[in-house]
Backbone as a ProteinNet text record, in pm:
[ID]
protein_1_A
[PRIMARY]
MGEKNKLNQSYPPLVLFTYNRPEHAKRTLDSLANNPEAKNSLLIVYSDGPREGASEQDLQGIAEVRRLMKLQKGYADIKIIEREVNWGLRKNVTSGVRDVLDEYGSIVVLEDDLIFSTGFLAFMHRALKEYADNEKVLHVSAYVPPLDLPVGYQEVSFSQLPHSLGWGTWKRAWQYYEDDVNLLIKGFNSTDKKRFDFDRSMNFYRMLNNAAKGVIDSWAVRWYASVYLRGGLCLISTKSMVRTIGDDGSGTHFNIKLSSKVVDEIEFEKPLEKLDEQVYKAYRKYYWWNKIKHIPSYVLYRMKKIFS
[TERTIARY]
10509.1	10502.9	10423.3	10347.3	10269.6	10358	10303.2	10377.3	10399.2	10519.7	10551.9	10475.1	10427.1	10356.2	10447.3	10392.2	10470.1	10447.4	10556.4	10549.8	10493.4	10392.5	10337.7	10411.2	10493.2	10578.8	10499.6	10373.5	10293	10230.8	10236.8	10179.4	10274.7	10224.3	10311.2	10352.6	10472.8	10513.8	10430.8	10413.6	10343.2	10449.8	10446.8	10554.6	10500.4	10549.3	10506.1	10612.7	10571.7	10661.5	10623.3	10723.3	10693.9	10804.9	10770.5	10869	10873.5	10787.3	10802.9	10671.8	10578.5	10448.5	10425.2	10482.5	10474.1	10332.1	10246.6	10110.1	10032.1	10047.6	9980.8	10028.3	10161.5	10217.7	10169.9	10164.6	10119.8	9972.1	9889.2	9747.2	9728.4	9808.5	9802.4	9832.4	9943.5	9983.2	9893.5	9840.9	9746.8	9618.9	9570.6	9448.8	9476	9592.1	9626.8	9642.2	9691.5	9710.5	9578.7	9466.8	9335.2	9292.2	9363.8	9340.4	9398.8	9323.3	9373.4	9503.5	9524.4	9643.2	9770.4	9756	9872.6	9971.1	9919	10006.6	10098.7	10069.3	10154.4	10227.4	10232.6	10290.8	10422.7	10506.8	10628.6	10594.6	10632.9	10616.7	10753.5	10764.3	10887.9	10859	10936.1	10916.5	11033	11000.4	11100.6	11084.3	11180.8	11178.7	11273.7	11216	11299	11378.7	11495.2	11582.7	11544.4	11609	11573.8	11609.6	11522.1	11551.4	11665.8	11729.1	11834.4	11775	11837.9	11788	11664.1	11641.8	11523.7	11518.1	11397.1	11378.2	11397.4	11411.6	11424.6	11299.2	11183.8	11058.1	11056.9	11106.2	11115.2	11209.3	11323.5	11420.5	11362.1	11291.5	11228.3	11120.1	11043.7	10939.1	10996	11105.6	11170	11220.6	11284.6	11337	11225.1	11113.4	11001.1	10934.1	10925.1	10871.6	10954.9	11084.7	11173.1	11165.3	11150.8	11137.5	11008.1	10898	10768.8	10763.6	10827	10826.9	10895.3	10999.6	11072	10991.1	10893.5	10809.5	10676.6	10650.3	10520.1	10493	10370.8	10328.4	10222.9	10201.1	10091.8	10135	10267.1	10317.9	10417.9	10436.8	10528.3	10672.9	10706.3	10842.1	10837.5	10930.2	10938.1	11081.3	11095.1	11224.4	11218.2	11313	11311.4	11432.2	11407	11513.9	11516.3	11622.6	11634	11725.3	11666.6	11746.9	11827.1	11953.9	12037.8	12008.6	11975.4	11941.8	11802.4	11748.6	11613.5	11612.8	11539.6	11526.9	11410	11314.9	11193.6	11095.6	10967.3	10863.7	10876.1	10897.6	10901.7	11015	11133.9	11248.3	11236.8	11190.6	11177.5	11078.7	10962.8	10860.5	10904.3	10948.1	10977	11093.3	11196.4	11309.9	11274	11195.8	11154.3	11065.5	10968	10878.8	10959.6	11051	11134	11215.7	11279.8	11365.4	11285.1	11168.7	11085.8	11033.2	10989.5	10938.8	11047.9	11168.5	11280.1	11299.9	11272.7	11293.6	11169.6	11051	10930.4	10828.9	10833.2	10745.1	10612.5	10558.2	10434.7	10444	10353.3	10367.6	10233.3	10216.1	10106.6	10170.6	10132.5	10198.5	10109.2	10169.7	10096.5	10166.4	10088.8	10145.9	10105.9	10170.8	10161	10043.4	9937.4	9822.8	9690.8	9688.7	9572.2	9515.3	9384.1	9315.7	9249.4	9269.1	9221.4	9106.7	9015.9	8911.4	8972.7	8900.1	8952.5	8957.2	8896.6	8899.9	8995.8	9072.9	9163.4	9261.8	9332.5	9434.1	9373.9	9257.5	9192.5	9163.8	9114.2	9087.5	9216.3	9318.5	9443.9	9509	9510.3	9569.4	9496.4	9363.6	9283.8	9311.8	9311.5	9332	9471.7	9573	9710.7	9734.4	9665.3	9677.9	9601.5	9477.2	9391.3	9451.4	9518.5	9565.8	9717.5	9782.9	9929.1	9991.4	9928.8	9987.4	9909.6	9820.6	9739.1	9808	9862.2	9942.1	9860.8	9727.4	9644.7	9631.7	9635.8	9610.6	9743.7	9756.6	9884.2	9880.4	9761.4	9748.8	9623	9630.2	9515	9500.5	9378.4	9355.5	9227.7	9233.8	9116.8	9056.1	9111.1	9053.2	8971.5	8860.5	8783.9	8713.2	8703.9	8627.7	8479.1	8395.6	8251.8	8184.7	8190.8	8134	7983.4	7914.2	7769.5	7740.3	7731.5	7702.3	7565.7	7499.5	7367.6	7372.5	7264.5	7254	7276.4	7359.6	7387.2	7486.8	7556.5	7653.7	7766.2	7824.7	7931.9	8042.3	8097.7	8190.9	8337.2	8363.3	8498.2	8487.9	8573.9	8563.4	8700.5	8702.8	8827.4	8817.4	8920.3	8931.1	9063.2	9077.5	9205.7	9295.4	9238.8	9310.3	9369.3	9501.5	9565.8	9579.7	9480.1	9486.3	9609.3	9665.2	9788.8	9764.5	9639.4	9606.8	9570.1	9666.6	9640.9	9631.7	9747.5	9748.2	9852.1	9847.3	9943	9973.9	10083.9	10121.3	10219.3	10271.3	10362.3	10488.8	10593.8	10719.2	10696.5	10616.3	10592.1	10523.5	10445.1	10374.5	10461.8	10537.1	10616	10728.1	10762.8	10865.9	10823.4	10692.5	10642.6	10639.1	10674.8	10681.2	10786.8	10745.1	10836.6	10853.7	10977.6	11003.3	11026.2	11059.5	11088.1	10956.1	10919.8	10790.5	10780.8	10888.1	10885.2	10858.4	10911.9	10885.9	10738.9	10682.1	10540.7	10452.7	10483.7	10403.3	10400.1	10510.6	10517.1	10419.3	10375.9	10285.5	10140.1	10107.5	9968.3	9929.1	9814.1	9751.8	9634.1	9561.4	9453.1	9342.4	9313	9210.1	9254.6	9382.4	9436.7	9428.5	9462.1	9461.3	9322	9221.6	9083.6	9043.4	9073.2	9037.1	9114.6	9240.8	9327.8	9271.1	9208.7	9149.1	9001.2	8954	8812.3	8724.3	8745.9	8671.8	8687.6	8810.4	8849.8	8785.7	8739.6	8683.2	8790.6	8910.9	9023.2	9147.7	9250.5	9368.9	9491.5	9474	9586.4	9694.6	9652.6	9752.3	9830.4	9763.5	9835	9936.2	9897.5	9990.4	10113.6	10091.1	10203	10296.9	10240.4	10322.2	10391.6	10323	10385.8	10501.3	10489.2	10599.6	10719.1	10691.4	10798.7	10869.8	10793.4	10849.9	10916.2	10900.1	10956	10870.8	10747.2	10655.6	10609.3	10583.6	10549.8	10644.8	10652.6	10743.9	10665.7	10571.6	10478.4	10514.4	10532.9	10549	10413.7	10305.1	10173.4	10122	10140.9	10093.1	10178.7	10304.6	10390	10340	10304.4	10254.5	10120.8	10033.2	9906.2	9930.1	10017.7	10047.1	10109.4	10195.7	10259.2	10155.3	10063.7	9956.6	9864.1	9825.4	9732.7	9789.9	9912.4	9972.9	9997.7	10006.6	10023.8	9889.2	9779	9646.7	9615.6	9675.6	9659.9	9527.7	9489.2	9368.7	9406	9325.1	9343.9	9223.2	9246.5	9138.3	9106.7	8979.6	8941.1	8822.7	8811.3	8687.6	8600.9	8476.4	8391	8334.8	8362.6	8335.6	8469	8500.8	8634.6	8661.2	8784.2	8830.2	8941.3	8960	9066.5	9012	9052	9025.1	9153.4	9159.3	9281.3	9265.3	9375.6	9381.8	9488.2	9529	9637.9	9595	9462.2	9416.7	9403.3	9492.7	9494.4	9606.7	9671.3	9779.5	9914.3	9922.4	10047.7	10143.1	10095.8	10179.5	10232.3	10325.9	10381.4	10282.5	10217.8	10120.7	9992	9880.3	9753.5	9644.3	9540.9	9428.5	9315	9224.6	9112.2	8987.7	8902.7	8771.9	8781	8846.3	8858.4	8752.8	8726	8619.7	8647.7	8545.6	8560.6	8487.2	8407.3	8333.3	8409.7	8422	8491.1	8405.2	8428.7	8358.3	8459.3	8413	8501.9	8505.3	8411.2	8405.5	8359.5	8421.2	8387.6	8342.5	8234.9	8192.1	8278.5	8373.2	8475.8	8428.6	8360.4	8323.1	8407.8	8480	8572	8494.5	8528.7	8458.6	8512.1	8442.1	8492.2	8623.5	8716.7	8849.9	8849.7	8784.6	8783.2	8748.7	8779.4	8747.4	8596.9	8554.5	8412.5	8368.6	8287.8	8245.8	8152.8	8077.4	7991.5	8076.6	8184.4	8277.5	8346.9	8384.9	8446.3	8354.3	8226.9	8130.4	8111	8116.9	8101.6	8220.7	8341.1	8459.5	8444.4	8402.2	8386.9	8288.9	8178	8078.8	8136.7	8206.5	8267.5	8364.7	8450.7	8549.7	8483.9	8381.1	8311.3	8246.7	8182.7	8119.3	8222.7	8337.3	8443.6	8492	8501.8	8541.9	8440.9	8314.6	8208.9	8209.9	8226.2	8223.2	8340.6	8449.4	8567.3	8577.5	8479.4	8480.4	8483.2	8397.9	8401.8	8537.2	8600.8	8730.7	8836.9	8826.1	8922.4	8906.5	8781.4	8755.5	8811.3	8789.3	8841.6	8993.2	9054.6	9200.5	9253.4	9186.8	9230.2	9213.6	9105.9	9082.8	9189.7	9226.1	9331.1	9463.3	9490.9	9614.3	9614.6	9497.4	9486.8	9501.6	9438.1	9432.8	9536.4	9616.2	9718.9	9843.3
10793.2	10728	10597.9	10567.2	10444.8	10323.7	10206.4	10082.9	10058.9	10017.6	9992.6	9871.4	9880.8	9767.8	9645.9	9530.1	9407.1	9327.4	9275.6	9198.9	9060.4	9022.1	8887.6	8804.6	8711.8	8635.1	8545.6	8518.6	8432.1	8507.9	8640.3	8720.3	8726.5	8712.2	8730.3	8875.6	8903.6	9043.5	9112.5	9242.3	9326.6	9395.3	9375.7	9423.6	9524.4	9647.4	9757	9789.6	9799	9840.9	9982.4	10069.9	10210.4	10273.7	10390.9	10461.5	10609.8	10690.4	10835.5	10906.6	10836	10895.9	10897.9	10994	10995.7	11005	11086.1	11101.2	10971.4	10905.1	10777.1	10674.7	10665.4	10566.6	10589.4	10715.6	10745.2	10709.7	10742.6	10708.2	10556.9	10485.3	10338.9	10284.1	10328.8	10275.2	10324.3	10445.2	10494.7	10410.9	10374.7	10292.8	10152.9	10097.7	9964.7	9963.1	10073.8	10083.5	10079.6	10102.5	10092.4	9947.7	9854.3	9712.6	9678.6	9615.1	9585.3	9506.8	9422.2	9337.2	9413.7	9533.2	9607.7	9639.7	9673.7	9718	9607	9484.5	9371.6	9310.1	9385.7	9333.7	9401	9326.6	9381.8	9438.3	9563	9627	9637.7	9584.7	9594.1	9679.5	9785.5	9876.8	9864.9	9836.3	9838.3	9968.7	10056.9	10187.5	10184.3	10186.1	10176.1	10304.1	10290	10403.5	10478.4	10592.4	10676.8	10612.3	10634.4	10590.4	10675	10622.3	10698.4	10826.4	10939.4	11067.5	11115	11065.9	11103.4	11254.7	11309.5	11452.7	11489.7	11619	11667.3	11633.5	11639.6	11605.1	11459.2	11369.7	11228.7	11208.6	11273.5	11259.7	11309.5	11420.4	11473.1	11378	11317.3	11222.6	11100.9	11047	10930.4	10964.8	11079.5	11121.5	11141.4	11198.6	11222.9	11092.1	10996.6	10864	10803.9	10808.3	10746.8	10818.5	10949.9	11025.4	10987.1	10981.6	10949	10805.7	10714.1	10574.5	10560.1	10637.9	10630.9	10689.6	10774	10837.2	10764.1	10661.5	10594.6	10528.2	10544.4	10485.6	10378.3	10294.4	10198.3	10055.3	10029.4	9894.8	9857	9726	9681.9	9714.2	9703.3	9733.3	9765.9	9848.6	9886.3	9867.3	9798.9	9777.8	9837.6	9922.8	9991.9	9951.3	9900.8	9866.9	9975	10054.3	10164.9	10123.3	10106.2	10071.6	10195.1	10174.8	10286.9	10326.8	10227.8	10253.6	10197.7	10226.6	10181.8	10035.4	9954.9	9813.4	9790.3	9882.8	9862.4	9778	9793	9728.5	9576.3	9518.2	9371.2	9312.7	9363.3	9309.8	9340.6	9460.4	9499.4	9408.3	9383.7	9300.6	9154.9	9098.4	8954.7	8918.7	9001.8	8972.8	8998.7	9105.1	9134.5	9025.6	8981.3	8873.3	8746.8	8713.5	8593.5	8602.5	8717.4	8731.9	8723.1	8786.9	8783.9	8642.5	8575.1	8439	8342.5	8362.4	8276.6	8285.5	8403	8422.9	8393.2	8426.4	8419.7	8314.2	8267.9	8160.6	8203.5	8315.6	8370	8521.6	8586.6	8730.5	8792.1	8919.5	9002.5	9115.9	9128.4	9222.1	9342.1	9460.7	9585.8	9670.6	9748.4	9853.6	9987.4	10094	10222.4	10308.4	10246	10325.6	10257.6	10192.6	10115.5	10165.2	10152.5	10179.3	10048.8	10013.3	9885.1	9903.2	9808.2	9806.2	9760.6	9779.5	9744	9592.8	9515.4	9370.4	9302	9381.6	9326	9225.6	9265.2	9176.7	9054.1	9068.5	8952.2	8846.3	8890.6	8798	8734.9	8817.5	8766.9	8667	8699.3	8609	8475.2	8482.3	8359.2	8273.6	8336.5	8262.6	8201.8	8279.7	8230.1	8116.6	8120.2	8013.1	7888.3	7907.4	7794	7711.2	7778.3	7709.5	7701.6	7716.5	7719.4	7594.4	7479.3	7353.9	7290.6	7367.4	7316	7345.9	7243.3	7261.3	7312.5	7298.3	7346	7497.5	7558.8	7702.4	7776.8	7869.1	7937.2	8086.6	8140.8	8286.8	8321.5	8432.2	8484.9	8632.4	8675.9	8817.1	8866.8	8988.4	9050.2	9156.5	9171.4	9262.8	9184.5	9242.4	9188.2	9304.8	9305.5	9411.3	9392.3	9487.6	9477.2	9371.6	9246.5	9135.5	9126.1	9082.5	9063.9	8922.3	8905.5	8776.2	8780.9	8666.1	8664.9	8721.8	8782.7	8835.3	8721.4	8746.1	8645.1	8539.4	8564.3	8466.3	8449.2	8329.9	8301.3	8406.2	8441.6	8554	8512.8	8383.2	8332.4	8228.5	8240.3	8150.4	8130.8	8048	8023.3	8072.8	8145.6	8197	8151.5	8167.8	8138.3	8261.1	8378.7	8505.3	8556	8565.4	8616.6	8769.5	8838.1	8984.6	9032	9143	9195.6	9315.4	9339.2	9451.8	9399.1	9396.2	9343.8	9193	9125.3	8980.7	8915.2	8784	8709.7	8575.1	8515.8	8382.7	8321.2	8204.4	8128.2	8093.7	8061.7	8022.1	7900.1	7804.4	7682.3	7712.5	7822.2	7859.5	7944.8	8038.7	8131.8	8062.4	7941.4	7867.2	7840	7850.5	7825.5	7951.7	8066.7	8188.1	8170.6	8192.9	8181.1	8317.6	8364.5	8495.9	8491.4	8373.9	8358.4	8353.5	8465	8474.3	8375.7	8359	8267.7	8124.3	8086.8	7953.9	7940	8045.7	8043.8	8030.1	8106.4	8104.7	7965.5	7894.6	7759.5	7663.9	7697.8	7610.4	7623.8	7720.9	7748.1	7681.2	7612.4	7569.4	7662.3	7638.7	7729.6	7735.6	7621.7	7619.1	7700.4	7686.9	7763.5	7914	7954.9	8098	8156.8	8083.7	8131.1	8137.9	8034.9	8030	8136.3	8152.1	8249.8	8390.8	8417.1	8547.6	8556.4	8464.2	8462.2	8467.7	8367.4	8356.3	8481.2	8527.6	8641.5	8773.9	8780.7	8906.6	9001.5	8949.2	9028.9	8991.1	9074.8	9055.9	9012	8918.9	8876.1	8806	8722.9	8651.9	8750	8853.6	8957.7	9028	9052.2	9112.8	9025.6	8893.5	8800.7	8811.8	8819.4	8835	8970.9	9074.9	9207.4	9208.9	9130.1	9118.1	9049.5	8949.8	8881	8975	9069.6	9165.1	9284.1	9293.6	9406.5	9530.6	9517.4	9632.5	9670.3	9569.5	9592.5	9509.9	9544.1	9473.8	9435.1	9344.1	9310.7	9180.9	9188.4	9066.4	8997.4	9078.4	9024.4	8927.7	8959.8	8869.2	8742.5	8754	8635.9	8545.3	8605.9	8528.6	8461.9	8537	8479.5	8357.9	8370.6	8258.8	8141.8	8172.1	8067.2	7989.4	8063.3	8000.3	7919.8	7979.9	7914.8	7783.1	7786.8	7667.1	7559	7599.4	7503.2	7442.6	7503.4	7459	7503.9	7615.7	7662.6	7732.3	7736.4	7805.2	7935	8038	8167.3	8193	8195.7	8222.9	8371.9	8407.3	8548.2	8575.8	8700	8748.3	8800.9	8755.9	8800	8939.5	8996.3	9136.7	9202.1	9308.6	9365.5	9429.4	9410.3	9473.1	9572.8	9601	9690.5	9778.9	9904.8	9992.7	10067.8	10120.9	10187	10338.5	10407.4	10553	10586	10484.5	10502.8	10522.5	10530	10547.3	10694.8	10775	10918.4	10953.9	10848.8	10872.6	10895.1	10881.3	10910.8	10793.2	10673.3	10555.5	10508.2	10412.4	10351.4	10251.8	10174.9	10075.4	10098.7	10098.1	10106	10044.3	9997.1	9933.4	10032.7	10006.7	10095.9	10041.9	10133	10098.8	9994.9	10030.5	9939.4	9969.5	9869	9880.3	9990.7	10070.5	10176.4	10141	10032.5	9990.3	9878.9	9891.9	9788.6	9747.1	9625.3	9575.2	9552.3	9558.5	9543.6	9401.5	9319	9184.1	9085.1	8969.3	8861.7	8739.4	8676.8	8550.3	8439.8	8392.9	8302.3	8157.6	8110.3	7969.7	7908	7802.2	7743.2	7686	7730.2	7682	7546.8	7485.4	7364	7395.2	7301.6	7325.5	7303.9	7393.3	7390.5	7530.3	7557.4	7687.4	7707.7	7825.5	7859.6	7911.2	7833.5	7872.1	7993	8010.5	8128	8254.4	8247.7	8360.1	8382.8	8274.4	8285.9	8361.2	8324.6	8389.2	8536.3	8565.8	8704.5	8789.3	8733	8802.2	8826.7	8723.6	8735.6	8847.4	8852.6	8957.3	9094	9104.9	9231.9	9283.2	9193.6	9234.4	9271.8	9196.2	9231	9368.8	9398.3	9529.1	9640.5	9615.4	9715.9	9740.8	9634.7	9650.9	9736.8	9704.7	9778.4	9925.8	9952.8	10091.1	10173.8	10105.8	10179	10187.1	10136.1	10145	10290.3	10380.6	10520.3	10587	10566.4	10630.3	10569.1	10438.1	10374.1	10425.7	10441.2	10493.6	10635.3	10716.7	10853.1	10853.6	10764.6	10752.6	10716.3	10619.4	10576.8	10688.3	10764.8	10875.1	10982.2	11009.7	11107.5	11061.5	10930.7	10875.7	10887.2	10862.7	10865.2	11006.7	11103.7	11238.5	11334.2	11284.7	11375	11378.2
13887.5	13757.4	13767.5	13662	13661.2	13636.7	13666.7	13645.8	13497.1	13461.6	13322.3	13271.6	13148.6	13089.2	13082.8	13117.1	13119.3	12991.5	12936.6	12813.7	12840.5	12762.3	12767.4	12662.7	12708.6	12618.1	12523.9	12557.1	12470.9	12353.6	12357.6	12250.2	12130.4	12010.9	11893.2	11880.5	11833.9	11816.5	11709.3	11726.8	11629.8	11546.1	11416.5	11330.8	11230.8	11240	11154.3	11051.3	10924.6	10817	10774.8	10773.2	10747.2	10665.2	10609.5	10526.2	10561.7	10498.7	10514.6	10546.7	10611.4	10642.5	10793.5	10861.9	11008.6	11062.7	10999.3	11049.5	11034.8	10921.7	10901.7	11005	11022.1	11113	11255.9	11298.3	11434.8	11453.4	11355.6	11365.4	11370.9	11292.7	11293.4	11432.1	11491.2	11621.5	11734.2	11723.2	11824.1	11824.6	11705.8	11699.4	11752.7	11720.9	11769.1	11920.7	11976.6	12122.1	12197.7	12128.3	12191.9	12212.9	12154.9	12182.1	12319.3	12407.7	12542.6	12543.7	12443.7	12440.3	12403.4	12347.3	12298.6	12410.2	12526.4	12635.2	12686.5	12649.9	12689.8	12570.7	12460.3	12336.5	12301.4	12231.5	12173.6	12036.2	12012.9	11883	11817.6	11696.6	11618.7	11496	11476.9	11365	11268.1	11142.2	11036.2	10958.9	10976.6	10911	10791.8	10670.5	10550.8	10529.6	10466.2	10440.4	10314.7	10290.2	10174.4	10041.7	9942.7	9807.3	9750.1	9649	9582.1	9523.3	9553.7	9505.4	9578.3	9700.2	9777.7	9798.3	9794.1	9813	9959.4	9984.1	10121.2	10201	10134.7	10200.9	10245.7	10159.4	10195.7	10314.6	10309.7	10418.5	10550.4	10544.7	10665.6	10716.2	10621.6	10659.9	10730	10677.1	10737.7	10877.5	10890.1	11020.6	11121.9	11076.5	11166.6	11208.3	11114.9	11150.1	11262.7	11249.6	11348.6	11483.2	11478.9	11603.2	11674.6	11599.8	11659.5	11712.5	11640.7	11686.1	11821.6	11843.9	11970.9	12085.7	12053.9	12156.2	12176	12094.7	12095.9	12230.4	12278.9	12405.4	12379.8	12480.3	12474.2	12449.8	12449.1	12423.5	12532.5	12552.6	12657.5	12623.3	12496.1	12451.5	12302.8	12258.9	12118.1	12069.4	11958.3	11894.4	11755.4	11720.7	11591.9	11509.5	11389.3	11295	11188.5	11186.5	11091.6	10976.3	10859.6	10741.7	10699.5	10671.5	10628.6	10485.3	10401	10261.4	10235.7	10117.5	10085.9	10041.7	10116.1	10082.2	9987.1	9985.2	9907.8	9987.1	9957.7	10038.5	10036.2	9919.4	9910.9	9995.4	9975.4	10048.9	10198.3	10230.7	10369.9	10442.4	10377.7	10439.9	10448.8	10337.2	10337.3	10428.9	10429.8	10517.4	10663.4	10687.5	10823.8	10881.2	10802.5	10846.7	10875	10785.1	10804.6	10933.1	10956.1	11073.3	11203.1	11205	11325.6	11351.6	11246	11262.9	11307	11260.4	11303.8	11454.6	11510.1	11653.9	11737	11685.4	11768.3	11724.3	11602.4	11558.8	11499.6	11543.9	11485.9	11486.3	11412.4	11389.8	11354.2	11391.5	11342.1	11263.1	11135	11044.6	11015.3	11022.1	11004.2	10898.6	10826.6	10743	10802	10755.7	10825.1	10780.6	10728.5	10683.4	10718.6	10835.5	10876.5	11008.5	11022.1	11147.8	11192.5	11320	11370.8	11469.7	11469.2	11570.9	11703.6	11811.2	11943.8	11965.8	11876.5	11889.4	11794.2	11720.5	11619.3	11679.2	11784.5	11839.9	11906.8	11968	12028.8	11922.3	11806.4	11696.8	11646	11622.1	11568.4	11664.9	11793.9	11892.4	11894.6	11894.5	11899	11774.8	11658.7	11534.9	11528	11562.7	11556.7	11655.8	11768.8	11868.5	11824.8	11778.1	11740.9	11627.7	11532.6	11412.8	11404.2	11518.2	11520.5	11460.4	11480	11434	11319.5	11259.3	11149.5	11016.8	10954.1	10833.5	10715.1	10719.2	10608.7	10608.5	10726.9	10741.6	10736.9	10640.5	10618.5	10649.8	10671	10680.5	10759.4	10832.8	10907	10872.5	10844.7	10813.9	10880.2	10933.9	10995.6	10905.6	10784.4	10687.1	10585.5	10543.6	10432.4	10364.4	10231.5	10164.8	10191.7	10154.9	10182.9	10094.2	10138	10062.6	10084.7	9981.5	9988.2	10035.3	10167.1	10228	10296	10310.1	10375.7	10517.1	10559.7	10696.2	10795.2	10894.2	10995	10952.7	10840.1	10792.2	10893.3	10897.2	10992.6	10983.6	11098.2	11104.6	11092.9	11087.1	11062.4	10952	10851.5	10737.4	10674.3	10567.9	10496.6	10353	10310.6	10174.6	10115	9984.2	9919.2	9915.1	9945.6	9927.1	10058.4	10069	10190.6	10187.6	10241.6	10244	10320.7	10275.1	10334.3	10425.3	10462.1	10549.9	10688.5	10778.8	10912.6	10909.2	10909.1	10890.4	10980.2	10982.1	11062.8	11001.2	11045.9	10998.8	11097.7	11059.4	11143.1	11063.8	11135.8	11069.8	10981	11028.3	10951.3	10818.1	10812.1	10689.6	10597.9	10656.3	10575.3	10499.9	10540.2	10466.8	10321.9	10295	10160.4	10074	10131.7	10050.1	9942.1	9816.6	9703.5	9638.2	9631.2	9574.7	9423.9	9371.9	9228.7	9152.2	9088.3	9020.8	8904.5	8829.6	8716	8759.6	8873	8927.6	8966.6	9024.2	9059.7	8935.6	8832.7	8710.1	8648.3	8656.2	8599.9	8667.8	8788.8	8862.4	8824.5	8737.2	8702.1	8571	8571.7	8446.8	8417.9	8310.3	8271.2	8376.2	8438.1	8543.6	8663.3	8699.7	8812.2	8786.8	8665.5	8632.9	8652.6	8608.6	8622.4	8769.1	8842.9	8985.1	9064	9032.9	9099.3	9083.5	8968.5	8938.1	8973.8	9056.8	9093.2	8967.7	8882.3	8756.1	8669.9	8661.1	8577	8619.9	8741	8790.2	8841.3	8863	8911.9	8832.5	8836.8	8752	8831.8	8925.5	9007	8923.8	8827.8	8747.3	8659.1	8609.2	8534.5	8624.5	8749.4	8844.6	8862.6	8867.4	8881.4	8761.4	8642.2	8521.7	8518.6	8564.9	8571.5	8670.5	8776.2	8871.6	8804.9	8721.7	8649.6	8552.6	8495.1	8399.4	8468.8	8600.9	8673.7	8669.7	8619.8	8614	8753.8	8837.8	8977.6	9063.9	9190.3	9281.4	9407	9390.8	9497.4	9569	9700.9	9779.1	9797.2	9802.5	9834.9	9729	9600.3	9495.6	9493	9530	9542.2	9655.7	9765.9	9880	9845	9777.7	9734.3	9645.3	9546.6	9457.3	9533	9628.4	9708.3	9788.2	9849.9	9928.3	9837.6	9724.8	9632.3	9579.5	9531.8	9473.1	9577.6	9702.3	9812	9852.8	9804.2	9847.6	9988.9	10030	10166.9	10192.2	10317.9	10361.8	10432	10409.8	10474.1	10564	10694.1	10787.8	10786.8	10767.2	10760.7	10852.4	10894.6	10956.9	10842.9	10834.6	10723.9	10747.9	10864.8	10893.1	10924.9	10857.1	10867.3	11003.2	11051.1	11174.3	11145.2	11015	10968.6	10858	10859.6	10745.4	10711.9	10590.5	10546.4	10543.5	10568.7	10551.5	10447.2	10370.5	10276.1	10132.9	10107.6	9970.2	9933.5	9993.2	9964	9866.8	9813	9716.8	9781.3	9915.4	9983.6	9985.9	9952.5	9962.5	9829.3	9837.9	9717.4	9658.4	9744.4	9700.7	9778.4	9710	9781.8	9698	9766.2	9699.5	9683.9	9589.1	9566.7	9635.2	9675.8	9729.1	9840.2	9949.3	10060.8	10166.5	10249.3	10347.8	10449	10480.4	10580.7	10709.6	10708	10826.4	10896.5	11027.2	11104.2	11223.3	11271.2	11389.2	11499.8	11623.3	11738.7	11793.9	11751	11807.5	11701.1	11701.1	11608.9	11688.7	11643.1	11703	11642.9	11722.5	11671.3	11683.7	11580.6	11570.1	11459.4	11491.8	11395.9	11276.9	11155	11035.9	10989.5	10895.6	10833	10762.2	10767.6	10711.6	10560.2	10490.5	10345.1	10295.3	10169.8	10112.6	10111.3	10151.8	10158.4	10021.5	9950.5	9816	9817.2	9925.1	9935.7	9943.1	10016.5	10027.2	9892.6	9824.3	9692.2	9595.9	9593.5	9504.8	9542.5	9672.1	9717.7	9672.8	9679.1	9627.4	9477.5	9405.6	9260.9	9225.6	9295.7	9272.7	9305.3	9414.3	9455.5	9348.9	9298.4	9199.5	9065.6	9025.3	8901.7	8909.8	9020.5	9037	9036.2	9096.4	9093.1	8950.9	8870.2	8730.5	8654.8	8673.9	8603.7	8643.1	8771.2	8820.3	8767.8	8732.9	8686.5	8534.8	8463.5	8317.3	8268.3	8320.7	8272.2	8290.1	8404.9	8427.2	8336.5	8308.4	8219.1	8076.1	8030.8	7896.8	7883.9	7986.6	7985.9	7979.5	8054.9	8055.9	7916.4	7849.7	7717.8	7613.8	7625.7	7531.6	7547.5	7670.2	7694.2	7636.8	7646.8	7591.1	7438.8	7378.3	7232.2	7176.4	7242.1	7187.4	7246.6	7336.8	7395.4	7309.1
[MASK]
++++++++++++++++++++++++++++++++++++++++++++++++++++++++++++++++++++++++++++++++++++++++++++++++++++++++++++++++++++++++++++++++++++++++++++++++++++++++++++++++++++++++++++++++++++++++++++++++++++++++++++++++++++++++++++++++++++++++++++++++++++++++++++++++++++++++++++++++++++++++++++++++++++++++++++++++++++

């Protein structure tokens, strides 16, 4: 037998949140295991329990996820938290992140529908170490959509948007997470609403209001609002190191038109500690183009609603 992988105590734990998609979860962890740092990392899996009235297919999916997680190779140690009942994504993520940060101080957060480049953990480790004590920086993300930036643009920058696909943070930052949506909404003035939505190119503020109404149950928009109102900085790689396999309709929450190209290495030059306006404009352009491209499908949807 080969020597057992040794845990590097300086590495932040890798925390995976999963539900009933065993194939997605296995592909996610297999891709992450290709990162050299994985074999010396602690992997913590939060496996949510069945929803009320869950189908037999859901129950089988949850059971298969848990079976596969126990057989997973490529990590120094694996800890599995099996929820007996369904906590839901928001509660599962926010409580899990809080508990892990209380014990370890920093974290790398994963969802069960992501594929990572081989340099993902190297970037995350470097970023979490470099900015561990910087009160301005609240979030690190290795995912970015296909932004239109100049050729040769810096590969590490600061954004206002904390992407939830392959990210990390610290206990000192997560203390600012606010779950009370109504309290968050009170913090916005008209200028904030426009800026929060990238000059109205995206509907993040509407999402916040929908969360208040119970239409959606998103932890991510709450975290974005918490970071924004705090004036926090989000360190990002301007070339994505993460892509999703969850936009096949199999998940509870998924984003549209996500980046499929990933890079294995980032030139890590520390940027100026301020929001990058060039990156802001690139996000705004990206979101506007997405709106325009979806106009035909929206019109078709409305016509079907009218004439059905």
